N, C-alpha and C positions, 0 to 999 in steps of 0.2 A: 306532277306525277308523284305518287306516294312512295313511301319507303318500301324496300324489299326486306322481308323478314329473314334473319339468319339465326339458326338455332345456336344457342349458347354452347360453344364447343366443349366446355368443362362439365356439362351435365351428363348424368347417367340415368337410366330409367328404373323406376321402382313401381311395381304393381301393388295397389292398396285400395281397398274399399271400392273395387270394381273399375278403377281408372289407372292409367299410366301417368306417373308423375316424373317430370324432369327434376333432378336433384343435384345439388352441389354437395361435396363432402370434403371434410378435412380430418386427418387423423384416422388411423386404422384400428386402434385399440382404446380401451378405457371405457368409462361410463358414457352412455349415449346421451347426446343433447340434440334435440330437434329445435331448429330455429325457423320460425314461421313469420313471413313478411305480411305486410298489409297493402293498402291502396294509397296512392298510385305508385306501386313499387313492385319489386321482384325479389327473388332469393339473393340477388347481388347486393341487397342492402346490408348483408352480413359479411361482406368481403373483408372487413377489418376484424370483426369479432370472431368469425369462424376459425381462421388460422391461429389466432392467439389462444383460443380455447384448446385447439389441438396441441399447441406447444405445452399446455399445462396438463396434458395427459387425458383429454377427453376425445371421444369419437363424435364427430359433428355431422349432421345431415340437415341441409336447408332445402326444402322443396319449393319449387314454383307451385303455388296453390292451384287448385282445380280451375281449369279454364284459362289460366294464364300461360301462354306459350313459353316453353314447349310442353307443358302439361296438357292432358286431354281435356276437352270440353265435354261436360256431362250431357248426355242426350236429354235428360229430364230437366236440365236447367236449375238444379237444386244447389243453391249457394247459402243455405241457412246455416246459422252458427253451429248448431248441433251436428249437422252434416260435416262441416269443416272440422269440428272436434273429433268426429269419428274417423275422418281422414288421418288426423294425427295419431290416434290410437292404432289404426291399421298400419300406418307407416312404422310405428314402433315394432309391431309384430313382423312386418316385412323385412325389417333390419335384423331379425333374429333375436330380439330382446324382449324381455318380459316387462320392462319399465324404462322410462327415460326422463331426464329433465326436459321440460317444455318451456321454451322462451318464445313469446309472441308479441308482435308489434301491430297496432291498429286493428284491422280485421283479424290479423293473426293473434292478437291479444284476446279478442272476443272468442275466437276458436279455441284458444288455450284455456280460457275459463270454462268453456263447454267440455273440453277434454277432461279437465280435472273434476268437473261435476259429474260427468257420465262414467268415468273410469278412474277413480282415485287410486285404485291398486296398480294402475299402469303409469301414473305420473309421480315420480319420486320427489320432484320439486317443480314449482311453477314460478315463472317470471313473466310479468306482463309490463309492456312498455307503452306509455302515452294514453292508455285507456283505463279508466277506473272500472270496477266491476259494473257491467251494464245495468244490473238490477238495482244499483245504488245511485244512478245518475238522476239528478233533479234538474229538469229543464228550466231554462230562463230565456229571456229575450235575447241576451247575448249569445247563448249557446245556439238558439234557433237560427240566428243570423249567421253565425259562424258555420253552421251545418246546413246552410241553404242548398248545398249541393245534394243533400239527401233527396230533395224533391227534383231538382233539375236533371239529375242523372237517371231518373225514372221516366222522363218524358220521351215521347217519340222523337227519333232523330238525334238522341243524346250522343250516341257513339260517333256519328258523323261530325257533330259539332266538336266533340272532344278531340277528334283527329285533325281538325283544321290547323293550318299553319304549323305543321310538324309537331302536333300535340302541344300547342302553346299553353293549354290549360294545365299541363303538368306543372309548369313554373308558377302559374297563378296560385295553385293549391299549396305548393311547397312554401311559397312566400307568405301566404295567408296563415298557414299553420305554424310556421317557424319564423315569425317576424324578426327582421333585423339581420338574418343570416344571409350571406352572399353566396347563393347556390351557383357553382360552376356548371356549365352545360354537361360536363362529363358525368355528373350525378344523375342526370336524367336520361342518359343514352340507353341504358339497359331497359328501362320502362318503355321508351319510344320503340325500341326494337321488338319487345314482346307484344306490345299492343298493336303493332303493325301486322302481325300474323292474322290470317283470316279468322274472324270470330272472336279474337282474344280481347279486343277493346270492348265489344258488346258484353262479353262474359264478365269483365272487370266491373262494368257499370251495373250489371244484373245483380251483383252482390247487394246493392242498395234496395232492390225490390223485396228482399227477404227481411228487411229491418221493420219490425212491428213493435207497437207499445207493449204487447204481451210477451214476457220473457219465455224462451224455450225451456224445456225441462233441465237442460244442462246449466242454465243460469239460475234456476230456482233452487237447485241443490246447494246447501251450505258446503263450502270447500274445506276439506280437512287436511290437505297436503301442505307442507311448508311453502310459503309464498313470499315473493318479493314483488311489490308494485312500484314501478318507477315512473315519475312524472317529470316533465320539463318545466323549469321555473319561468320560461318565457313562452310557454305553449299558447297558441293563438285562441284556444277555446277552453280547455280544461284548466282549472286552478287547483291549488294545493288542497283546498277543502273538499273538492270532488274526489281526489284520491284518498284522502283520510277517511271519508265516509264509507269507503269500500270495506273497511275492516268489519263492518256489521255482517258481511256475507261469509265470514270465515269462522270455523270452530277450532282450527289449528293455528299454528305459528304463522304470523303475517307481519311483514315489515313494509312500511311506506317510506320511500326516499325521493326527495326532489333534487334534481341535478341541473347543471347549466344546460341550456338548449330549449328548443321548442318541441314540436311534435316528433321530429326525427332526431332526437337528442343523441341517439347512438351513432349517428352520422355527423352531427354537428360538433360534438365533443366526445369522441369515441373513447379516449383514455379514461376519463372519470367513470364512464359507464362500464367499461371493461373491468376496472378495479373493483367497482361495487359488485358486479356480477360474479366475479371470481371469489370475492370475500363471502358471498352468500353460498356459492356452490361448495366451498370447502369448509363452511361452518364457522366463519369468523365474524358474522354479524351478531 
């Protein structure tokens, strides 16, 4: 018997870009920061970072991205990066602000690059985690092997296979992308819960159907907003050179920093990540 989905009790609803988003929030005042999760993950990936930013005087919103419960599944099945970027821009407006700092991890990083490319006047600062600028990535055999899930997640029956044995593939991916880190089961519980909602696991895997060799307009635009790109020193796929190559896609201030950890470095070693993030946000880099 499968899991029974339970809505995250801490979420509130925000309407943006035609959808209802379940969001977490920390802090009531201060400059707005939007924290955007990736795959296979949820807004709970920011449970350490969000409260700490609020303590530093920021207002923080972390949405469950489109299709990931409790957020609404789009009827058109559109999970393209620029659509996700427009979700971010719309959430800034829905929060009553003209601009925000945008922090994105994994698919959230891809969406954040799109948001900055499409709406540079709405993104005051950009922070991307674990993903170099997509238009700068050079493929290799090692990357193709590490990213073999790009193909398997598109295949018929992928959602059913992903859900088997209480979403055992979650641990497989976490350990592949963050080698050497001992992931406790508690780190995977929020994702297991969200993906157990009807349609949510399929939606999460459908993100991969929108990955194409041709960059979307948001990734073709040179980024002009101040940016921090953060990579993990032990990332299972991306290496330091991949992140450093991203600087070609920027016309404005850009910093590349490598920190301890793999693909989920903000969860593996949260203190160094938070210190770097705050230094960037307050202008100490």
